[in-house]
Steps between C-alpha positions, in 0.01 A plus 500: 500500500640836397372837607545792260829679585334836445239419763765406755687822429188708546422332831854512637612842381179700482451846640167562662328762707294427812204733523421447870514849658727385784771377261742682276581422138714189479737325263480121509852359458548127542809335642572133549484288700134577563382475859125546450267471202168676559210361300221756457192286442280533188521799264371615162192312385516295821356729768479235771247549780251783452292722729317772310771689310776371729720236336746261663762563229533866603530426872762231448709730282478788749604285796769323294652834399506613862658172607760536223578851624540393862711191433722684252566779748619237746759391246344180370528416132132494397310440178136593442358290217222740403548877506177599327151385408578219258473123497823302503341268245565775244875440541473124466571407138661165576213291643285338230155523657187705425445552876589854608480390863754220451733734313479755781581250776775335296661839434509578873662162570746539213614840623575346840703230325697762307576713808540224764397724793548391859124540560189600308201684648175496302253774596127432464159605633238258630123501454205307639124467466489567875588867565581416863815314393799726550870517566825390336593147400847375404530182295819295480673221307594153620842600629631625831627837379170592337314402817743699716450814290122451493481444875699816577297704252162367614563578865631847416196578285271360769633763740427773247149374421426372852421151370611149601528317167765234442693458173369229271653275233416619149451152361336595168676826420720497191775731624537316827513164324744603228726766650864399538562730799325533840175676411199630690170636371360779717128576493512843666129510580148443370377745240149380590541624861440875554772535766763319298398684185558839662833384642626368167401810302622764747857612415613536862368151580662355188833629630439321831419175319816526289706588808369194685592272211840669472572449870402135464762461228762645736401252771509211254853569379613558857368159604674335207817687589530609138659819381299660218679688224515827691849602389346663193253689715780644715676617187187671375428248225201279444271737687218740429 
């Protein structure tokens, strides 16, 4: 399987601007090795969960950009796989299938294979027919590192949301089943719940969500006694 070189170059060397009022204009420069790959769920024709005119794809991108900002400022080498409102299936010209959904998921997996990050964090939004369901949920792979990251992240988000959920195995999720690095999928709340919906669409609350996830990453690497690629950050490279 071969991804178009031009697409890789665009993803790895692109310049983009974050429009959140609390952030400044930023240049996205990628350095290897990659510590964290952030997967912004959905995009383009795939809006994800919907509540009125509020779409999951926009929330995931906003939180993913904030998380990218925070982790990069700490000196991690970070890649954000979607920097605008487009579907990753549009960049997949190598998979011979008519399914846009399969192309999208395969492209996300393939990018992780190309970059070989230490961890991948996939940002999503939950929904339910019961509007009383609320709070974050972190799903993990069948490996100890993924569970460790999910457990840290779930408990940290529980404190923010004042919930008591436990992380769960993502048995049927493509990215969790096919990713080559420790990966977690974070449902940051229920779009169908009024309280969660306000939290996820309020800029100041989005910053708190991203900060909680960022702090969980710190705790994870500390527990593993790993040293992320922060030398570049101290030299002023690989940062926003």
